[in-house]
PDB file of N, CA, C and O in Angstrom:
ATOM      1  N   UNK A   1     143.703  88.919 141.653  1.00  0.00           N
ATOM      2  CA  UNK A   1     143.320  87.638 141.094  1.00  0.00           C
ATOM      3  C   UNK A   1     142.847  87.802 139.631  1.00  0.00           C
ATOM      4  O   UNK A   1     142.093  88.713 139.288  1.00  0.00           O
ATOM      5  N   UNK A   2     143.339  86.861 138.785  1.00  0.00           N
ATOM      6  CA  UNK A   2     142.890  86.838 137.471  1.00  0.00           C
ATOM      7  C   UNK A   2     141.772  85.746 137.312  1.00  0.00           C
ATOM      8  O   UNK A   2     141.737  84.721 137.992  1.00  0.00           O
ATOM      9  N   UNK A   3     140.892  86.068 136.371  1.00  0.00           N
ATOM     10  CA  UNK A   3     139.878  85.069 135.961  1.00  0.00           C
ATOM     11  C   UNK A   3     139.679  85.280 134.467  1.00  0.00           C
ATOM     12  O   UNK A   3     139.325  86.374 134.029  1.00  0.00           O
ATOM     13  N   UNK A   4     139.908  84.230 133.690  1.00  0.00           N
ATOM     14  CA  UNK A   4     139.841  84.353 132.244  1.00  0.00           C
ATOM     15  C   UNK A   4     140.729  85.440 131.688  1.00  0.00           C
ATOM     16  O   UNK A   4     140.433  86.210 130.774  1.00  0.00           O
ATOM     17  N   UNK A   5     141.913  85.393 132.400  1.00  0.00           N
ATOM     18  CA  UNK A   5     143.093  86.342 132.050  1.00  0.00           C
ATOM     19  C   UNK A   5     142.737  87.752 132.233  1.00  0.00           C
ATOM     20  O   UNK A   5     143.365  88.635 131.648  1.00  0.00           O
ATOM     21  N   UNK A   6     141.687  88.020 133.075  1.00  0.00           N
ATOM     22  CA  UNK A   6     141.275  89.420 133.281  1.00  0.00           C
ATOM     23  C   UNK A   6     141.479  89.694 134.806  1.00  0.00           C
ATOM     24  O   UNK A   6     141.054  88.896 135.642  1.00  0.00           O
ATOM     25  N   UNK A   7     142.124  90.812 135.140  1.00  0.00           N
ATOM     26  CA  UNK A   7     142.330  91.194 136.562  1.00  0.00           C
ATOM     27  C   UNK A   7     140.785  91.412 137.088  1.00  0.00           C
ATOM     28  O   UNK A   7     140.117  92.384 136.739  1.00  0.00           O
ATOM     29  N   UNK A   8     140.336  90.455 137.910  1.00  0.00           N
ATOM     30  CA  UNK A   8     138.923  90.429 138.374  1.00  0.00           C
ATOM     31  C   UNK A   8     138.804  90.747 139.765  1.00  0.00           C
ATOM     32  O   UNK A   8     137.715  91.167 140.158  1.00  0.00           O
ATOM     33  N   UNK A   9     139.773  90.611 140.592  1.00  0.00           N
ATOM     34  CA  UNK A   9     139.547  90.886 142.071  1.00  0.00           C
ATOM     35  C   UNK A   9     140.892  91.119 142.806  1.00  0.00           C
ATOM     36  O   UNK A   9     142.000  90.891 142.320  1.00  0.00           O
ATOM     37  N   UNK A  10     140.653  91.581 143.981  1.00  0.00           N
ATOM     38  CA  UNK A  10     141.835  91.920 144.834  1.00  0.00           C
ATOM     39  C   UNK A  10     141.439  91.606 146.308  1.00  0.00           C
ATOM     40  O   UNK A  10     140.402  92.052 146.798  1.00  0.00           O
ATOM     41  N   UNK A  11     142.305  90.828 146.982  1.00  0.00           N
ATOM     42  CA  UNK A  11     142.124  90.570 148.438  1.00  0.00           C
ATOM     43  C   UNK A  11     143.438  90.980 149.114  1.00  0.00           C
ATOM     44  O   UNK A  11     144.508  90.547 148.685  1.00  0.00           O
ATOM     45  N   UNK A  12     143.377  91.749 150.091  1.00  0.00           N
ATOM     46  CA  UNK A  12     144.526  92.226 150.864  1.00  0.00           C
ATOM     47  C   UNK A  12     144.294  91.670 152.369  1.00  0.00           C
ATOM     48  O   UNK A  12     143.301  92.068 152.980  1.00  0.00           O
ATOM     49  N   UNK A  13     145.062  90.888 152.891  1.00  0.00           N
ATOM     50  CA  UNK A  13     145.030  90.366 154.279  1.00  0.00           C
ATOM     51  C   UNK A  13     146.372  90.519 155.002  1.00  0.00           C
ATOM     52  O   UNK A  13     147.439  90.550 154.389  1.00  0.00           O
ATOM     53  N   UNK A  14     146.274  90.610 156.308  1.00  0.00           N
ATOM     54  CA  UNK A  14     147.398  90.760 157.136  1.00  0.00           C
ATOM     55  C   UNK A  14     147.346  89.652 158.147  1.00  0.00           C
ATOM     56  O   UNK A  14     146.314  89.424 158.777  1.00  0.00           O
ATOM     57  N   UNK A  15     148.525  88.912 158.319  1.00  0.00           N
ATOM     58  CA  UNK A  15     148.642  87.785 159.187  1.00  0.00           C
ATOM     59  C   UNK A  15     148.565  88.453 160.658  1.00  0.00           C
ATOM     60  O   UNK A  15     149.177  89.472 160.982  1.00  0.00           O
ATOM     61  N   UNK A  16     147.735  87.726 161.462  1.00  0.00           N
ATOM     62  CA  UNK A  16     147.601  88.050 162.831  1.00  0.00           C
ATOM     63  C   UNK A  16     148.537  87.078 163.662  1.00  0.00           C
ATOM     64  O   UNK A  16     149.287  87.463 164.559  1.00  0.00           O
ATOM     65  N   UNK A  17     148.394  85.772 163.245  1.00  0.00           N
ATOM     66  CA  UNK A  17     149.362  84.771 163.793  1.00  0.00           C
ATOM     67  C   UNK A  17     149.547  83.799 162.680  1.00  0.00           C
ATOM     68  O   UNK A  17     149.212  84.096 161.534  1.00  0.00           O
ATOM     69  N   UNK A  18     150.094  82.598 162.998  1.00  0.00           N
ATOM     70  CA  UNK A  18     150.402  81.660 162.013  1.00  0.00           C
ATOM     71  C   UNK A  18     149.204  80.988 161.265  1.00  0.00           C
ATOM     72  O   UNK A  18     149.309  80.487 160.145  1.00  0.00           O
ATOM     73  N   UNK A  19     148.040  81.032 162.010  1.00  0.00           N
ATOM     74  CA  UNK A  19     146.810  80.435 161.321  1.00  0.00           C
ATOM     75  C   UNK A  19     145.631  81.389 161.310  1.00  0.00           C
ATOM     76  O   UNK A  19     144.492  80.952 161.142  1.00  0.00           O
ATOM     77  N   UNK A  20     145.876  82.697 161.485  1.00  0.00           N
ATOM     78  CA  UNK A  20     144.801  83.675 161.570  1.00  0.00           C
ATOM     79  C   UNK A  20     145.188  84.938 160.647  1.00  0.00           C
ATOM     80  O   UNK A  20     146.284  85.493 160.727  1.00  0.00           O
ATOM     81  N   UNK A  21     144.200  85.314 159.793  1.00  0.00           N
ATOM     82  CA  UNK A  21     144.407  86.579 159.053  1.00  0.00           C
ATOM     83  C   UNK A  21     143.317  87.513 159.253  1.00  0.00           C
ATOM     84  O   UNK A  21     142.237  87.118 159.692  1.00  0.00           O
ATOM     85  N   UNK A  22     143.541  88.784 158.945  1.00  0.00           N
ATOM     86  CA  UNK A  22     142.536  89.796 158.958  1.00  0.00           C
ATOM     87  C   UNK A  22     142.462  90.367 157.453  1.00  0.00           C
ATOM     88  O   UNK A  22     143.439  90.833 156.867  1.00  0.00           O
ATOM     89  N   UNK A  23     141.326  90.278 156.973  1.00  0.00           N
ATOM     90  CA  UNK A  23     141.192  90.763 155.522  1.00  0.00           C
ATOM     91  C   UNK A  23     140.774  92.303 155.552  1.00  0.00           C
ATOM     92  O   UNK A  23     139.734  92.669 156.100  1.00  0.00           O
ATOM     93  N   UNK A  24     141.556  93.076 154.998  1.00  0.00           N
ATOM     94  CA  UNK A  24     141.405  94.550 154.931  1.00  0.00           C
ATOM     95  C   UNK A  24     140.501  94.885 153.637  1.00  0.00           C
ATOM     96  O   UNK A  24     139.677  95.799 153.667  1.00  0.00           O
ATOM     97  N   UNK A  25     140.689  94.177 152.633  1.00  0.00           N
ATOM     98  CA  UNK A  25     140.002  94.571 151.405  1.00  0.00           C
ATOM     99  C   UNK A  25     139.706  93.259 150.581  1.00  0.00           C
ATOM    100  O   UNK A  25     140.595  92.438 150.352  1.00  0.00           O
ATOM    101  N   UNK A  26     138.435  93.113 150.158  1.00  0.00           N
ATOM    102  CA  UNK A  26     137.942  92.026 149.356  1.00  0.00           C
ATOM    103  C   UNK A  26     137.054  92.603 148.257  1.00  0.00           C
ATOM    104  O   UNK A  26     135.894  92.929 148.506  1.00  0.00           O
ATOM    105  N   UNK A  27     137.602  92.732 147.017  1.00  0.00           N
ATOM    106  CA  UNK A  27     136.935  93.442 146.016  1.00  0.00           C
ATOM    107  C   UNK A  27     137.038  92.644 144.715  1.00  0.00           C
ATOM    108  O   UNK A  27     138.106  92.156 144.347  1.00  0.00           O
ATOM    109  N   UNK A  28     135.850  92.521 144.002  1.00  0.00           N
ATOM    110  CA  UNK A  28     135.738  91.932 142.778  1.00  0.00           C
ATOM    111  C   UNK A  28     134.983  92.796 141.938  1.00  0.00           C
ATOM    112  O   UNK A  28     133.956  93.336 142.351  1.00  0.00           O
ATOM    113  N   UNK A  29     135.483  92.984 140.627  1.00  0.00           N
ATOM    114  CA  UNK A  29     134.638  93.785 139.706  1.00  0.00           C
ATOM    115  C   UNK A  29     133.335  93.246 139.301  1.00  0.00           C
ATOM    116  O   UNK A  29     133.186  92.031 139.175  1.00  0.00           O
ATOM    117  N   UNK A  30     132.352  94.105 139.082  1.00  0.00           N
ATOM    118  CA  UNK A  30     130.931  93.644 138.936  1.00  0.00           C
ATOM    119  C   UNK A  30     130.775  92.482 138.046  1.00  0.00           C
ATOM    120  O   UNK A  30     129.969  91.623 138.404  1.00  0.00           O
ATOM    121  N   UNK A  31     131.452  92.308 136.883  1.00  0.00           N
ATOM    122  CA  UNK A  31     131.192  91.328 135.935  1.00  0.00           C
ATOM    123  C   UNK A  31     131.561  89.905 136.444  1.00  0.00           C
ATOM    124  O   UNK A  31     131.242  88.902 135.805  1.00  0.00           O
ATOM    125  N   UNK A  32     132.238  89.856 137.607  1.00  0.00           N
ATOM    126  CA  UNK A  32     132.760  88.567 138.124  1.00  0.00           C
ATOM    127  C   UNK A  32     132.255  88.286 139.516  1.00  0.00           C
ATOM    128  O   UNK A  32     132.848  87.479 140.232  1.00  0.00           O
ATOM    129  N   UNK A  33     131.231  88.895 139.900  1.00  0.00           N
ATOM    130  CA  UNK A  33     130.629  88.781 141.290  1.00  0.00           C
ATOM    131  C   UNK A  33     129.694  87.575 141.303  1.00  0.00           C
ATOM    132  O   UNK A  33     128.524  87.700 141.664  1.00  0.00           O
ATOM    133  N   UNK A  34     130.192  86.434 140.919  1.00  0.00           N
ATOM    134  CA  UNK A  34     129.314  85.201 140.966  1.00  0.00           C
ATOM    135  C   UNK A  34     129.775  84.220 142.113  1.00  0.00           C
ATOM    136  O   UNK A  34     129.346  83.069 142.188  1.00  0.00           O
ATOM    137  N   UNK A  35     130.661  84.750 142.981  1.00  0.00           N
ATOM    138  CA  UNK A  35     131.095  84.028 144.184  1.00  0.00           C
ATOM    139  C   UNK A  35     132.231  83.063 143.917  1.00  0.00           C
ATOM    140  O   UNK A  35     132.777  82.499 144.866  1.00  0.00           O
ATOM    141  N   UNK A  36     132.606  82.851 142.686  1.00  0.00           N
ATOM    142  CA  UNK A  36     133.651  81.857 142.282  1.00  0.00           C
ATOM    143  C   UNK A  36     135.027  82.292 142.867  1.00  0.00           C
ATOM    144  O   UNK A  36     135.789  81.452 143.344  1.00  0.00           O
ATOM    145  N   UNK A  37     135.337  83.634 142.822  1.00  0.00           N
ATOM    146  CA  UNK A  37     136.576  84.114 143.299  1.00  0.00           C
ATOM    147  C   UNK A  37     136.566  83.963 144.869  1.00  0.00           C
ATOM    148  O   UNK A  37     137.536  83.467 145.441  1.00  0.00           O
ATOM    149  N   UNK A  38     135.506  84.379 145.523  1.00  0.00           N
ATOM    150  CA  UNK A  38     135.351  84.192 146.930  1.00  0.00           C
ATOM    151  C   UNK A  38     135.489  82.851 147.467  1.00  0.00           C
ATOM    152  O   UNK A  38     136.136  82.627 148.490  1.00  0.00           O
ATOM    153  N   UNK A  39     134.883  81.938 146.784  1.00  0.00           N
ATOM    154  CA  UNK A  39     134.962  80.595 147.164  1.00  0.00           C
ATOM    155  C   UNK A  39     136.425  80.023 146.989  1.00  0.00           C
ATOM    156  O   UNK A  39     136.906  79.240 147.808  1.00  0.00           O
ATOM    157  N   UNK A  40     137.057  80.438 145.939  1.00  0.00           N
ATOM    158  CA  UNK A  40     138.415  80.072 145.751  1.00  0.00           C
ATOM    159  C   UNK A  40     139.336  80.603 146.919  1.00  0.00           C
ATOM    160  O   UNK A  40     140.134  79.864 147.493  1.00  0.00           O
ATOM    161  N   UNK A  41     139.175  81.883 147.216  1.00  0.00           N
ATOM    162  CA  UNK A  41     139.973  82.529 148.150  1.00  0.00           C
ATOM    163  C   UNK A  41     139.768  82.004 149.570  1.00  0.00           C
ATOM    164  O   UNK A  41     140.726  81.717 150.287  1.00  0.00           O
ATOM    165  N   UNK A  42     138.513  81.886 149.954  1.00  0.00           N
ATOM    166  CA  UNK A  42     138.147  81.559 151.310  1.00  0.00           C
ATOM    167  C   UNK A  42     138.123  80.024 151.520  1.00  0.00           C
ATOM    168  O   UNK A  42     138.414  79.611 152.643  1.00  0.00           O
ATOM    169  N   UNK A  43     137.836  79.229 150.641  1.00  0.00           N
ATOM    170  CA  UNK A  43     137.721  77.789 150.751  1.00  0.00           C
ATOM    171  C   UNK A  43     138.944  76.989 150.332  1.00  0.00           C
ATOM    172  O   UNK A  43     139.166  75.878 150.812  1.00  0.00           O
ATOM    173  N   UNK A  44     139.728  77.558 149.443  1.00  0.00           N
ATOM    174  CA  UNK A  44     140.907  76.856 148.925  1.00  0.00           C
ATOM    175  C   UNK A  44     142.221  77.579 149.268  1.00  0.00           C
ATOM    176  O   UNK A  44     143.077  77.012 149.947  1.00  0.00           O
ATOM    177  N   UNK A  45     142.368  78.712 148.842  1.00  0.00           N
ATOM    178  CA  UNK A  45     143.660  79.440 149.026  1.00  0.00           C
ATOM    179  C   UNK A  45     144.073  79.473 150.487  1.00  0.00           C
ATOM    180  O   UNK A  45     145.163  79.021 150.838  1.00  0.00           O
ATOM    181  N   UNK A  46     143.186  80.019 151.360  1.00  0.00           N
ATOM    182  CA  UNK A  46     143.557  80.245 152.731  1.00  0.00           C
ATOM    183  C   UNK A  46     143.741  78.870 153.425  1.00  0.00           C
ATOM    184  O   UNK A  46     144.667  78.706 154.219  1.00  0.00           O
ATOM    185  N   UNK A  47     142.864  77.882 153.131  1.00  0.00           N
ATOM    186  CA  UNK A  47     142.939  76.587 153.712  1.00  0.00           C
ATOM    187  C   UNK A  47     144.268  75.935 153.324  1.00  0.00           C
ATOM    188  O   UNK A  47     144.912  75.295 154.155  1.00  0.00           O
ATOM    189  N   UNK A  48     144.677  76.098 152.068  1.00  0.00           N
ATOM    190  CA  UNK A  48     145.951  75.376 151.663  1.00  0.00           C
ATOM    191  C   UNK A  48     147.139  76.085 152.315  1.00  0.00           C
ATOM    192  O   UNK A  48     148.198  75.469 152.438  1.00  0.00           O
ATOM    193  N   UNK A  49     147.020  77.337 152.736  1.00  0.00           N
ATOM    194  CA  UNK A  49     148.142  78.068 153.509  1.00  0.00           C
ATOM    195  C   UNK A  49     147.880  78.045 154.907  1.00  0.00           C
ATOM    196  O   UNK A  49     148.245  79.006 155.585  1.00  0.00           O
ATOM    197  N   UNK A  50     147.232  76.967 155.492  1.00  0.00           N
ATOM    198  CA  UNK A  50     147.146  76.737 156.896  1.00  0.00           C
ATOM    199  C   UNK A  50     146.397  77.810 157.700  1.00  0.00           C
ATOM    200  O   UNK A  50     146.568  77.904 158.915  1.00  0.00           O
ATOM    201  N   UNK A  51     145.584  78.603 157.038  1.00  0.00           N
ATOM    202  CA  UNK A  51     144.834  79.559 157.716  1.00  0.00           C
ATOM    203  C   UNK A  51     143.521  78.920 158.189  1.00  0.00           C
ATOM    204  O   UNK A  51     142.834  78.266 157.404  1.00  0.00           O
ATOM    205  N   UNK A  52     143.161  79.114 159.508  1.00  0.00           N
ATOM    206  CA  UNK A  52     141.945  78.521 160.078  1.00  0.00           C
ATOM    207  C   UNK A  52     141.048  79.538 160.525  1.00  0.00           C
ATOM    208  O   UNK A  52     139.878  79.203 160.709  1.00  0.00           O
ATOM    209  N   UNK A  53     141.414  80.812 160.747  1.00  0.00           N
ATOM    210  CA  UNK A  53     140.563  81.902 161.080  1.00  0.00           C
ATOM    211  C   UNK A  53     140.683  83.114 160.261  1.00  0.00           C
ATOM    212  O   UNK A  53     141.794  83.592 160.031  1.00  0.00           O
ATOM    213  N   UNK A  54     139.557  83.663 159.787  1.00  0.00           N
ATOM    214  CA  UNK A  54     139.630  84.910 158.896  1.00  0.00           C
ATOM    215  C   UNK A  54     138.717  85.911 159.517  1.00  0.00           C
ATOM    216  O   UNK A  54     137.522  85.670 159.690  1.00  0.00           O
ATOM    217  N   UNK A  55     139.273  87.019 159.845  1.00  0.00           N
ATOM    218  CA  UNK A  55     138.458  88.103 160.364  1.00  0.00           C
ATOM    219  C   UNK A  55     138.323  89.213 159.311  1.00  0.00           C
ATOM    220  O   UNK A  55     139.175  89.332 158.431  1.00  0.00           O
ATOM    221  N   UNK A  56     137.332  89.970 159.390  1.00  0.00           N
ATOM    222  CA  UNK A  56     137.162  91.037 158.561  1.00  0.00           C
ATOM    223  C   UNK A  56     136.107  92.007 159.180  1.00  0.00           C
ATOM    224  O   UNK A  56     135.248  91.538 159.926  1.00  0.00           O
ATOM    225  N   UNK A  57     136.139  93.350 158.897  1.00  0.00           N
ATOM    226  CA  UNK A  57     135.144  94.286 159.467  1.00  0.00           C
ATOM    227  C   UNK A  57     133.847  94.275 158.487  1.00  0.00           C
ATOM    228  O   UNK A  57     133.988  93.940 157.311  1.00  0.00           O
ATOM    229  N   UNK A  58     132.767  94.595 158.929  1.00  0.00           N
ATOM    230  CA  UNK A  58     131.633  94.709 158.146  1.00  0.00           C
ATOM    231  C   UNK A  58     131.726  95.836 157.111  1.00  0.00           C
ATOM    232  O   UNK A  58     132.505  96.774 157.283  1.00  0.00           O
ATOM    233  N   UNK A  59     130.982  95.750 156.105  1.00  0.00           N
ATOM    234  CA  UNK A  59     130.884  96.740 155.090  1.00  0.00           C
ATOM    235  C   UNK A  59     129.473  97.254 154.907  1.00  0.00           C
ATOM    236  O   UNK A  59     128.719  97.425 155.865  1.00  0.00           O
ATOM    237  N   UNK A  60     129.141  97.492 153.668  1.00  0.00           N
ATOM    238  CA  UNK A  60     127.704  97.892 153.335  1.00  0.00           C
ATOM    239  C   UNK A  60     126.827  96.664 153.404  1.00  0.00           C
ATOM    240  O   UNK A  60     127.317  95.560 153.640  1.00  0.00           O
ATOM    241  N   UNK A  61     125.491  96.851 153.193  1.00  0.00           N
ATOM    242  CA  UNK A  61     124.548  95.761 153.321  1.00  0.00           C
ATOM    243  C   UNK A  61     124.907  94.627 152.360  1.00  0.00           C
ATOM    244  O   UNK A  61     124.883  93.451 152.722  1.00  0.00           O
ATOM    245  N   UNK A  62     125.226  94.995 151.179  1.00  0.00           N
ATOM    246  CA  UNK A  62     125.479  93.980 150.070  1.00  0.00           C
ATOM    247  C   UNK A  62     126.785  93.203 150.427  1.00  0.00           C
ATOM    248  O   UNK A  62     126.840  91.994 150.200  1.00  0.00           O
ATOM    249  N   UNK A  63     127.775  93.832 150.947  1.00  0.00           N
ATOM    250  CA  UNK A  63     128.950  93.124 151.267  1.00  0.00           C
ATOM    251  C   UNK A  63     128.830  92.216 152.531  1.00  0.00           C
ATOM    252  O   UNK A  63     129.458  91.162 152.632  1.00  0.00           O
ATOM    253  N   UNK A  64     128.019  92.673 153.449  1.00  0.00           N
ATOM    254  CA  UNK A  64     127.693  91.804 154.610  1.00  0.00           C
ATOM    255  C   UNK A  64     126.951  90.553 154.207  1.00  0.00           C
ATOM    256  O   UNK A  64     127.229  89.468 154.716  1.00  0.00           O
ATOM    257  N   UNK A  65     125.967  90.703 153.257  1.00  0.00           N
ATOM    258  CA  UNK A  65     125.260  89.507 152.710  1.00  0.00           C
ATOM    259  C   UNK A  65     126.247  88.598 152.024  1.00  0.00           C
ATOM    260  O   UNK A  65     126.150  87.378 152.162  1.00  0.00           O
ATOM    261  N   UNK A  66     127.151  89.123 151.322  1.00  0.00           N
ATOM    262  CA  UNK A  66     128.243  88.280 150.630  1.00  0.00           C
ATOM    263  C   UNK A  66     129.026  87.566 151.716  1.00  0.00           C
ATOM    264  O   UNK A  66     129.261  86.363 151.599  1.00  0.00           O
ATOM    265  N   UNK A  67     129.416  88.222 152.710  1.00  0.00           N
ATOM    266  CA  UNK A  67     130.321  87.639 153.780  1.00  0.00           C
ATOM    267  C   UNK A  67     129.424  86.401 154.447  1.00  0.00           C
ATOM    268  O   UNK A  67     129.941  85.298 154.622  1.00  0.00           O
ATOM    269  N   UNK A  68     128.244  86.633 154.752  1.00  0.00           N
ATOM    270  CA  UNK A  68     127.372  85.610 155.231  1.00  0.00           C
ATOM    271  C   UNK A  68     127.305  84.386 154.277  1.00  0.00           C
ATOM    272  O   UNK A  68     127.326  83.234 154.709  1.00  0.00           O
ATOM    273  N   UNK A  69     127.226  84.690 152.984  1.00  0.00           N
ATOM    274  CA  UNK A  69     127.078  83.626 152.124  1.00  0.00           C
ATOM    275  C   UNK A  69     128.359  82.817 152.018  1.00  0.00           C
ATOM    276  O   UNK A  69     128.332  81.623 151.723  1.00  0.00           O
ATOM    277  N   UNK A  70     129.520  83.504 152.269  1.00  0.00           N
ATOM    278  CA  UNK A  70     130.738  82.772 152.235  1.00  0.00           C
ATOM    279  C   UNK A  70     131.043  82.156 153.509  1.00  0.00           C
ATOM    280  O   UNK A  70     132.143  81.625 153.656  1.00  0.00           O
ATOM    281  N   UNK A  71     130.085  82.168 154.565  1.00  0.00           N
ATOM    282  CA  UNK A  71     130.139  81.395 155.820  1.00  0.00           C
ATOM    283  C   UNK A  71     130.640  82.200 156.924  1.00  0.00           C
ATOM    284  O   UNK A  71     130.914  81.578 157.950  1.00  0.00           O
ATOM    285  N   UNK A  72     130.830  83.588 156.917  1.00  0.00           N
ATOM    286  CA  UNK A  72     131.289  84.356 158.000  1.00  0.00           C
ATOM    287  C   UNK A  72     130.130  84.474 158.975  1.00  0.00           C
ATOM    288  O   UNK A  72     128.968  84.422 158.573  1.00  0.00           O
ATOM    289  N   UNK A  73     130.456  84.637 160.304  1.00  0.00           N
ATOM    290  CA  UNK A  73     129.561  84.788 161.341  1.00  0.00           C
ATOM    291  C   UNK A  73     129.959  86.089 162.115  1.00  0.00           C
ATOM    292  O   UNK A  73     131.140  86.410 162.252  1.00  0.00           O
ATOM    293  N   UNK A  74     128.900  86.834 162.622  1.00  0.00           N
ATOM    294  CA  UNK A  74     129.251  88.103 163.338  1.00  0.00           C
ATOM    295  C   UNK A  74     129.933  87.820 164.563  1.00  0.00           C
ATOM    296  O   UNK A  74     129.538  86.867 165.236  1.00  0.00           O
ATOM    297  N   UNK A  75     130.981  88.568 164.980  1.00  0.00           N
ATOM    298  CA  UNK A  75     131.781  88.451 166.149  1.00  0.00           C
ATOM    299  C   UNK A  75     132.310  89.852 166.565  1.00  0.00           C
ATOM    300  O   UNK A  75     131.770  90.856 166.100  1.00  0.00           O
ATOM    301  N   UNK A  76     133.248  89.935 167.340  1.00  0.00           N
ATOM    302  CA  UNK A  76     134.026  91.068 167.688  1.00  0.00           C
ATOM    303  C   UNK A  76     135.497  90.832 167.368  1.00  0.00           C
ATOM    304  O   UNK A  76     136.001  89.710 167.420  1.00  0.00           O
ATOM    305  N   UNK A  77     136.190  91.975 167.021  1.00  0.00           N
ATOM    306  CA  UNK A  77     137.626  91.908 166.834  1.00  0.00           C
ATOM    307  C   UNK A  77     138.195  93.278 167.295  1.00  0.00           C
ATOM    308  O   UNK A  77     137.813  94.321 166.764  1.00  0.00           O
ATOM    309  N   UNK A  78     139.066  93.256 168.241  1.00  0.00           N
ATOM    310  CA  UNK A  78     139.667  94.527 168.761  1.00  0.00           C
ATOM    311  C   UNK A  78     138.490  95.407 169.335  1.00  0.00           C
ATOM    312  O   UNK A  78     138.499  96.633 169.226  1.00  0.00           O
ATOM    313  N   UNK A  79     137.518  94.736 169.929  1.00  0.00           N
ATOM    314  CA  UNK A  79     136.441  95.468 170.545  1.00  0.00           C
ATOM    315  C   UNK A  79     135.414  96.184 169.493  1.00  0.00           C
ATOM    316  O   UNK A  79     134.649  97.075 169.862  1.00  0.00           O
ATOM    317  N   UNK A  80     135.467  95.750 168.269  1.00  0.00           N
ATOM    318  CA  UNK A  80     134.671  96.266 167.223  1.00  0.00           C
ATOM    319  C   UNK A  80     133.800  95.120 166.575  1.00  0.00           C
ATOM    320  O   UNK A  80     134.173  93.947 166.579  1.00  0.00           O
ATOM    321  N   UNK A  81     132.704  95.514 166.061  1.00  0.00           N
ATOM    322  CA  UNK A  81     131.844  94.526 165.343  1.00  0.00           C
ATOM    323  C   UNK A  81     132.714  94.008 164.153  1.00  0.00           C
ATOM    324  O   UNK A  81     133.369  94.786 163.460  1.00  0.00           O
ATOM    325  N   UNK A  82     132.690  92.715 163.956  1.00  0.00           N
ATOM    326  CA  UNK A  82     133.420  92.108 162.904  1.00  0.00           C
ATOM    327  C   UNK A  82     132.727  90.842 162.421  1.00  0.00           C
ATOM    328  O   UNK A  82     131.674  90.452 162.924  1.00  0.00           O
ATOM    329  N   UNK A  83     133.361  90.204 161.414  1.00  0.00           N
ATOM    330  CA  UNK A  83     132.912  88.814 160.840  1.00  0.00           C
ATOM    331  C   UNK A  83     134.026  87.937 161.029  1.00  0.00           C
ATOM    332  O   UNK A  83     135.169  88.390 160.979  1.00  0.00           O
ATOM    333  N   UNK A  84     133.785  86.616 161.261  1.00  0.00           N
ATOM    334  CA  UNK A  84     134.823  85.620 161.415  1.00  0.00           C
ATOM    335  C   UNK A  84     134.346  84.359 160.588  1.00  0.00           C
ATOM    336  O   UNK A  84     133.195  83.931 160.673  1.00  0.00           O
ATOM    337  N   UNK A  85     135.259  83.830 159.832  1.00  0.00           N
ATOM    338  CA  UNK A  85     135.121  82.621 159.039  1.00  0.00           C
ATOM    339  C   UNK A  85     136.155  81.639 159.720  1.00  0.00           C
ATOM    340  O   UNK A  85     137.358  81.900 159.722  1.00  0.00           O
ATOM    341  N   UNK A  86     135.658  80.554 160.268  1.00  0.00           N
ATOM    342  CA  UNK A  86     136.517  79.495 160.756  1.00  0.00           C
ATOM    343  C   UNK A  86     136.620  78.349 159.831  1.00  0.00           C
ATOM    344  O   UNK A  86     135.607  77.727 159.514  1.00  0.00           O
ATOM    345  N   UNK A  87     137.787  78.036 159.380  1.00  0.00           N
ATOM    346  CA  UNK A  87     137.971  76.870 158.491  1.00  0.00           C
ATOM    347  C   UNK A  87     138.524  75.626 159.257  1.00  0.00           C
ATOM    348  O   UNK A  87     139.311  75.731 160.198  1.00  0.00           O
ATOM    349  N   UNK A  88     138.060  74.470 158.792  1.00  0.00           N
ATOM    350  CA  UNK A  88     138.491  73.210 159.522  1.00  0.00           C
ATOM    351  C   UNK A  88     139.637  72.626 158.773  1.00  0.00           C
ATOM    352  O   UNK A  88     140.170  71.589 159.170  1.00  0.00           O
TER     353      UNK A  88
END
């Protein structure tokens, strides 16, 4: 993802089914960690592409805090602790 013409972030996701994805990687460089890229990806991009459920595994304490701020809730996925964001 570009922001101000700068490569600022990368999100890699795999389709589970037609309206569910699993995010393997969500990374934004430090100078752009103001949640704008996350809000775009999770609130606009995925919703416009008819994604309604987004799963990901937890990371470190800071990343988990970010996930909760984006609206993710703790759950399980493939019998492992995970986070889930459900979009309407």
